[in-house]
C-alpha positions in Angstrom: 119.4 261.9 34.5 115.7 261.1 35.1 114.2 257.7 35.8 113.2 257.1 32.1 116.8 257.7 31.0 118.1 255.4 33.7 115.7 252.6 32.6 116.9 253.2 29.0 120.5 253.0 30.1 120.0 249.7 31.9 118.3 248.2 28.8 121.2 249.5 26.6 123.7 248.0 29.0 121.9 244.6 28.7 122.1 244.7 24.9 125.8 245.7 25.0 127.0 243.4 27.7 125.2 240.2 26.5 127.6 239.5 23.6 130.5 240.8 25.7 129.9 238.2 28.4 130.5 235.4 25.9 133.7 236.9 24.7 135.0 237.5 28.2 133.8 234.1 29.4 132.1 235.8 32.3 128.6 234.7 33.3 126.0 237.2 32.2 124.5 237.7 35.7 127.9 238.7 37.1 128.6 241.2 34.4 125.2 242.7 34.7 125.4 243.0 38.5 128.7 244.8 38.1 127.1 247.1 35.5 124.3 247.9 37.9 126.9 248.7 40.6 128.8 251.1 38.3 125.6 252.9 37.2 124.6 253.4 40.8 128.0 254.9 41.6 127.7 257.6 38.9 127.1 261.0 40.4 123.6 262.3 39.8 122.1 258.9 39.2 118.4 259.2 40.3 117.0 257.1 43.0 115.1 254.2 41.5 112.3 253.6 44.0 111.2 249.9 43.8 108.5 248.7 46.2 110.2 245.6 47.7 106.8 243.8 48.2 106.3 244.0 44.4 109.7 242.5 43.3 108.9 238.8 43.8 105.4 239.0 42.4 106.6 240.8 39.3 109.8 238.8 38.7 109.3 235.2 39.9 106.2 234.2 37.9 107.7 234.7 34.4 111.1 233.4 35.3 109.9 230.3 37.0 107.3 229.6 34.3 110.0 230.0 31.6 112.3 227.6 33.4 109.5 224.9 33.6 109.4 225.0 29.8 112.9 223.6 29.7 112.2 220.5 31.8 109.6 217.7 32.1 107.9 215.8 34.9 109.7 212.7 33.8 113.1 214.5 34.0 112.3 215.8 37.4 111.3 212.3 38.6 114.5 210.8 37.3 116.5 213.3 39.4 114.1 213.8 42.2 116.3 212.5 45.0 119.3 214.9 44.4 117.0 217.8 43.5 114.9 217.5 46.7 118.0 216.9 48.9 119.4 220.2 47.6 116.1 222.2 47.3 114.6 221.1 50.6 117.3 219.4 52.7 120.2 221.8 52.0 117.9 224.9 52.2 116.6 223.9 55.7 120.1 223.0 56.8 121.4 226.4 55.7 118.6 228.1 57.6 119.6 226.4 60.8 123.4 226.7 60.5 123.2 230.4 59.4 120.7 231.2 62.2 122.9 229.6 64.9 126.0 231.3 63.5 124.3 234.7 63.4 123.1 234.3 67.0 126.6 233.4 68.2 127.8 236.6 66.5 125.3 238.6 68.5 122.1 238.9 66.5 118.9 238.3 68.3 117.3 234.9 67.6 114.4 236.4 65.8 116.6 238.3 63.3 119.0 235.3 63.0 116.2 233.0 61.8 115.0 235.7 59.3 118.6 236.0 58.0 118.9 232.2 57.7 115.7 232.1 55.6 116.8 235.1 53.4 120.2 233.8 52.4 119.4 230.0 52.3 118.3 229.7 48.6 120.7 229.9 45.7 119.0 232.2 43.3 117.0 230.3 40.6 117.7 233.0 38.0 121.5 232.9 38.7 121.6 229.1 38.7 119.8 228.6 35.4 121.6 231.5 33.7 125.0 230.3 34.7 124.2 226.6 34.1 122.9 227.2 30.6 125.9 229.4 29.7 128.6 226.8 30.8 127.5 223.9 28.5 127.5 221.6 31.5 126.5 217.9 31.3 122.7 217.6 31.0 122.4 215.9 34.4 124.2 218.7 36.2 122.1 221.3 34.5 118.9 219.4 35.5 120.0 219.2 39.2 121.0 222.9 39.3 117.9 224.1 37.6 115.7 221.8 39.7 117.3 223.1 42.9 116.8 226.6 41.7 113.1 226.0 40.9 112.1 224.4 44.2 114.3 225.9 46.8 112.4 229.2 46.8 109.2 227.5 48.0 111.1 226.1 51.0 112.9 229.3 51.8 110.0 231.7 51.3 107.7 229.6 53.6 110.5 229.6 56.2 110.9 233.4 55.7 107.2 234.0 56.3 107.3 232.0 59.5 110.5 233.6 60.8 109.4 237.1 59.9 106.0 236.7 61.6 107.8 235.5 64.7 110.3 238.5 64.6 107.5 241.1 64.1 105.0 239.7 66.6 107.6 238.5 69.1 106.2 234.9 69.2 106.9 231.6 67.6 104.5 228.7 67.2 105.2 225.2 65.9 101.5 224.9 65.1 101.6 228.0 63.1 104.7 226.8 61.3 103.2 223.5 60.3 100.0 225.3 59.3 101.9 227.6 57.0 103.8 224.7 55.4 100.6 222.7 54.9 98.8 225.7 53.4 101.7 226.5 51.1 101.7 223.0 49.6 97.9 222.2 50.0 96.9 225.4 48.2 99.8 226.1 45.9 100.1 222.8 44.1 96.3 222.1 43.5 95.7 225.6 42.4 98.5 225.5 39.9 97.3 222.1 38.5 93.7 223.3 38.3 94.7 226.5 36.5 96.8 224.4 34.2 93.8 222.1 33.3 91.6 225.2 32.8 94.2 226.8 30.6 94.4 223.8 28.2 90.6 224.0 27.9 90.8 227.7 27.1 93.6 227.2 24.5 91.4 224.6 22.7 88.7 227.3 22.2 91.2 229.9 20.9 92.4 229.6 17.3 94.8 232.6 17.2 98.5 232.5 17.9 98.6 236.0 19.5 95.6 235.2 21.8 97.1 231.9 22.8 100.4 233.6 23.8 98.5 236.2 25.8 96.8 233.5 27.8 100.2 231.8 28.6 101.6 235.2 29.7 98.7 235.9 32.1 98.3 232.5 33.8 101.6 232.5 35.7 100.7 235.8 37.4 97.2 234.5 38.1 98.7 231.3 39.7 101.2 233.2 41.8 98.9 236.0 43.0 96.0 233.7 43.6 98.0 231.2 45.7 99.6 234.0 47.7 96.1 235.6 48.4 94.9 232.2 49.7 98.0 231.8 51.9 99.5 229.2 49.6 102.9 229.1 47.9 102.9 231.2 44.7 106.2 229.6 43.7 104.7 226.1 43.9 101.6 227.2 42.1 103.6 228.6 39.1 105.8 225.5 39.1 102.8 223.1 39.1 101.1 225.2 36.4 104.2 225.3 34.2 105.0 221.6 34.5 101.3 220.7 33.7 101.2 222.9 30.6 104.6 221.6 29.4 103.2 218.0 29.6 99.7 218.5 28.4 99.2 221.8 26.5 100.8 221.1 23.2 97.8 219.3 21.5 95.7 222.3 22.6 97.7 224.9 20.8 98.2 225.8 17.1 101.6 225.6 15.5 101.6 229.4 15.2 100.7 229.8 18.9 103.3 227.3 20.0 106.1 229.0 18.0 105.0 232.5 19.0 104.7 231.5 22.6 108.1 230.0 22.7 109.6 233.1 21.1 107.9 235.4 23.6 108.9 233.4 26.6 112.5 233.1 25.5 112.6 236.9 25.0 110.9 237.6 28.3 113.2 235.2 30.1 116.2 237.0 28.6 115.1 240.6 29.3 113.7 240.0 32.8 116.7 238.0 33.9 119.1 240.6 32.5 117.3 243.6 34.1 116.9 241.8 37.4 120.7 241.4 37.8 121.4 245.0 36.7 118.8 246.1 39.4 120.4 243.8 42.0 123.7 245.7 41.5 121.9 249.0 41.6 120.0 248.2 44.8 123.2 246.9 46.5 124.8 250.3 46.3 121.6 252.1 47.4 121.1 250.0 50.4 124.8 250.2 51.3 124.5 254.0 51.3 121.4 254.0 53.5 122.6 251.3 56.0 125.0 251.8 58.8 128.3 250.0 58.0 131.1 249.3 60.5 134.0 246.9 60.7 132.2 244.5 63.2 129.2 244.2 60.9 131.4 243.6 57.8 133.3 241.0 59.8 130.1 239.2 60.7 129.1 239.3 57.1 132.4 237.7 56.1 131.8 234.9 58.6 128.3 234.2 57.3 129.6 234.2 53.7 132.2 231.6 54.6 129.6 229.5 56.3 127.4 229.5 53.2 130.3 228.6 50.9 131.7 225.8 53.1 128.3 224.3 54.1 127.3 223.5 50.5 130.2 221.1 49.7 129.9 219.6 53.2 126.3 218.7 52.1 126.9 217.7 48.5 130.0 215.5 48.7 128.7 213.0 51.4 125.4 212.5 49.6 127.1 212.2 46.2 129.3 209.4 47.7 126.2 207.6 49.1 124.6 207.8 45.6 127.8 206.4 44.0 128.0 203.4 46.4 124.3 202.7 45.9 124.7 202.8 42.1 127.7 200.4 42.3 125.7 197.9 44.4 122.9 197.9 41.9 125.2 197.8 38.9 123.8 201.1 37.7 125.6 204.0 35.9 127.6 206.2 38.4 125.4 209.3 38.8 128.1 211.9 39.6 131.8 211.9 40.2 133.8 214.2 42.5 134.4 216.7 39.7 130.6 217.1 39.1 130.1 217.4 42.9 132.7 220.1 43.0 130.9 222.1 40.3 127.5 221.7 42.1 129.2 222.7 45.4 130.6 225.9 43.9 127.3 226.9 42.1 125.7 228.5 45.1 125.2 232.1 44.0 122.6 234.2 45.8 120.6 236.9 43.9 117.3 238.6 43.4 115.3 236.4 45.9 117.7 237.2 48.7 117.7 240.9 47.8 113.9 241.2 47.6 113.4 239.3 50.8 115.9 241.4 52.7 114.4 244.6 51.5 110.9 243.5 52.5 111.9 243.2 56.2 109.9 245.9 58.1 111.5 248.6 60.2 109.4 248.0 63.3 107.5 245.2 65.1 103.8 245.2 65.6 104.3 246.8 69.0 105.9 249.9 67.4 109.5 249.1 68.5 112.5 249.0 66.1 113.1 245.6 64.7 116.3 244.5 66.5 119.2 243.7 64.2 117.5 244.8 61.0 120.4 246.9 59.7 123.0 244.2 60.4 120.7 241.7 58.8 120.5 243.7 55.6 124.3 244.2 55.4 125.0 240.5 55.9 122.3 239.4 53.4 123.5 241.8 50.7 127.1 240.9 51.3 126.2 237.3 50.7 124.7 238.3 47.3 127.6 240.4 46.2 130.4 238.0 47.3 128.8 234.8 46.0 127.9 236.4 42.6 131.3 237.9 42.1 133.6 235.2 43.6 131.7 232.1 42.7 130.2 233.5 39.5 133.6 234.6 38.1 135.4 231.5 39.1 132.8 228.9 38.1 133.8 228.9 34.4 137.6 228.4 35.1 136.7 225.6 37.6 134.5 223.8 35.0 137.4 224.1 32.5 140.0 223.0 34.9 138.0 220.0 36.0 137.0 219.2 32.4 133.3 219.0 33.3 131.4 219.9 30.2 128.9 218.5 27.8 129.6 218.5 24.0 127.6 220.7 21.7 127.9 217.9 19.2 126.0 215.6 21.6 123.0 218.0 21.4 123.4 218.2 17.6 123.3 214.4 17.4 120.4 214.0 19.8 118.4 216.7 17.9 119.2 215.1 14.5 118.2 211.6 15.8 114.9 213.0 17.1 114.1 214.8 13.9 115.1 211.7 11.8 112.9 209.4 13.8 110.0 211.8 13.7 110.3 212.1 10.0 110.5 208.3 9.6 107.4 208.0 11.6 105.6 210.5 9.5 106.8 208.9 6.3 105.6 205.4 7.4 102.2 206.9 8.3 101.8 208.8 5.0 102.9 205.7 2.9 100.5 203.4 4.7 97.6 205.8 4.3 98.4 206.4 0.7 98.6 202.7 0.0 95.2 202.2 1.7 93.7 204.8 -0.7 93.0 207.5 1.9 92.3 210.8 0.1 93.6 209.1 -3.1 96.4 211.6 -3.8 97.7 212.0 -7.4 101.2 210.9 -8.2 102.6 214.4 -8.1 101.4 214.9 -4.5 102.6 211.4 -3.5 106.1 212.1 -4.9 106.3 215.6 -3.3 105.5 214.4 0.2 107.7 211.3 0.0 110.7 213.0 -1.4 110.4 215.9 1.1 110.6 213.5 4.1 113.2 211.2 2.5 115.4 214.3 2.0 114.8 215.4 5.6 115.8 211.9 6.8 119.0 211.9 4.8 120.1 215.3 6.1 119.5 214.3 9.7 121.5 211.1 9.1 124.4 213.2 7.9 124.2 215.3 11.0 124.3 212.2 13.2 127.4 211.1 11.3 129.1 214.3 12.3 128.7 213.2 16.0 130.3 209.9 15.4 133.1 211.0 13.2 134.6 208.9 10.4 134.4 205.1 11.1 133.0 205.7 14.6 136.0 207.9 15.7 135.8 210.9 18.0 133.3 213.7 17.0 134.4 215.6 13.9 134.3 219.2 15.2 136.1 220.6 12.2 133.6 219.0 9.7 130.7 220.2 11.9 131.9 223.7 11.9 132.5 223.6 8.1 128.9 222.3 7.6 127.5 225.1 9.7 129.4 227.7 7.8 128.2 226.4 4.4 124.6 226.2 5.6 124.7 229.8 6.9 126.3 230.9 3.6 123.5 229.2 1.6 120.8 230.6 3.8 122.3 234.1 3.5 122.2 233.8 -0.3 118.5 232.8 -0.2 117.8 235.7 2.2 119.6 238.3 0.0 117.7 237.1 -3.1 114.3 237.4 -1.5 115.1 240.8 0.1 116.3 242.2 -3.2 113.2 241.0 -5.0 111.1 242.6 -2.3 113.0 245.9 -2.5 112.6 246.1 -6.3 108.9 245.4 -6.1 109.2 242.0 -7.9 107.7 240.2 -4.9 104.9 241.4 -2.7 105.7 242.1 0.9 103.4 239.3 2.0 105.0 236.7 -0.3 108.5 237.8 0.6 107.8 237.7 4.3 106.4 234.2 4.0 109.5 233.1 2.1 111.8 234.8 4.7 110.0 233.1 7.6 110.6 229.7 5.9 114.3 230.5 5.2 115.0 231.8 8.7 113.2 228.9 10.3 115.2 226.4 8.2 118.4 228.2 9.1 117.6 228.1 12.8 116.8 224.4 12.6 120.1 223.5 10.8 122.6 226.0 12.2 121.1 227.0 15.5 120.9 230.8 14.7 
C-alpha cells in the first residue's frame, strides 16, 4: 500500500464511519481515532511522514475559523465568565498541577513544565464535535465550544515559554511576560485589522466563488502572519472569525454567503474527520518508535488520573459560586450539578496535544539530549488515547443517564419564530412602501409578494405550534415527525418530476438545475436535510 492508497483509505473510512457513529451512538472523533489505530496496525501500512511543525498551521486555522461561524460576540460576552475560567484559569491550573506531579514522578522540571503545557488544553476539535453530536443544552455547548476556542491560546503560549526554557536551559519571568504580551498585543489587533480589510475586499467582489476563496485564505493569513510576528495565531484567527461573523454579512452577496457556508461546513467536517483518523495513526507510530516500560506507563496512568480528577475539582466549586450568586440576584440558575458533571467529563485531549508533543526537539541548543523527552511523549499520547476512548465513549451514556439534553423541537420552534418575525418585518415594509406608491407595482405583483409572505408566515406559525403541542401541552414529537415525513415525501415528488423532465429533454439543464436548487433549498429549510 502506497501513501496515496493510504490517504484514500482514510477518506473512505471517514465516509463509512460517519453514519455508523450515529447508529452506534459513539462520538465520531472516538470512532475515527480507533479507525486510525487499526489502519496503523495493519502489516505493510506505509509510514505517513507528517512534519509536526506543519500540523497546527494546517489544521487549526480552518477549524477555529469554522467554529467562530457558529457563535457571536454577544454570546461569548453572555458566557464570558465560565468560558474564561475554563479556557484560562483551568488551563493554567492544569499546567501547574501536571508539572508538579510529573516532577514528583521523576521528570526534570524543564520536561515537566513542557508536559503540563502539552496536555493542559482539551482539544477544541474534540469538544465541538462531541458537543454538537450530543444535542446538549445550548448553554453547555456554548461553554464547551468557548473553552475549546480559547484554551489553545493559553496553552500554546505556555508551551512556547516552557519549551524555550527546556531547550536553552534557562527560564525568565521577563521573557514569559513578554511572550504573553506579544501573543495578545499582536494576535488580536492583527485579526481585527485583517477582518476589517476583508469586509472591504468583499464589497469590491461580486462573485460568490471569489468571495468564498477570500474567506478560505484569510484564516491562514491571520495565523501565519501572527506567528511570524511572535503573536498568537490562535487569537488572530479567533478575532478575525468573530469580526467577520459580526460585520461581514452586508458585504457579501447571497450566493457568496450560501456558498461560503457550504464550503466551510464541508471543510470543517473533512478536516475534523481526517485529523482524528491521523491522531490514531500517529499514536501507533510514536508508540513503536518510543521506549515503553512499566514505570513509564505507570507514570502515564497517574497523570491521566490527575487530568480527569482536576477538572471536576475546578468545575463544581465555581459552578456552586455561580448558583449562589444567581440566587442572591434573583437570576435564573446558570447550571445545576448535572450540567457541571457533563462539563467535568468533557475533557478529551486530541490533535493539539499530539502535534505539540511531536514538535518537542530531540536535543537542547547545547547539543545534549533533551532529558525526559521519550517519557514526555508516552505520557502525553497516553492522555490523548485514554481521554478520547474512556471519556468520549462514556459521555453519551452519562448525558442520557443524567437527562441533560436539549430538545430538537426547541431549535425548530426558535428557527420558525425567527423566520416568521423576519417575514412579518418584510411584509410590513413591502406593504408600507407599496401604499406610499414606491415603484407603483401593478396588482399582480402586489398580490404575488403579499401572498408569498403571508403563506410563509402561516407555515412558520404551524411549526411553532408543534413546539407547544395541542393547547400548550408538551411538544408533539409524533406530529413533528409526521410533518417532516410528508414534507420530505412532497419534496421527493417535486425532485423526481424535474429530474424526469430533464432526462427526457423536456426541460433544459439550466432551467432544471435552477428548479432543483429551489426545491432542495426549500426541503433543507423545512425538514433539515
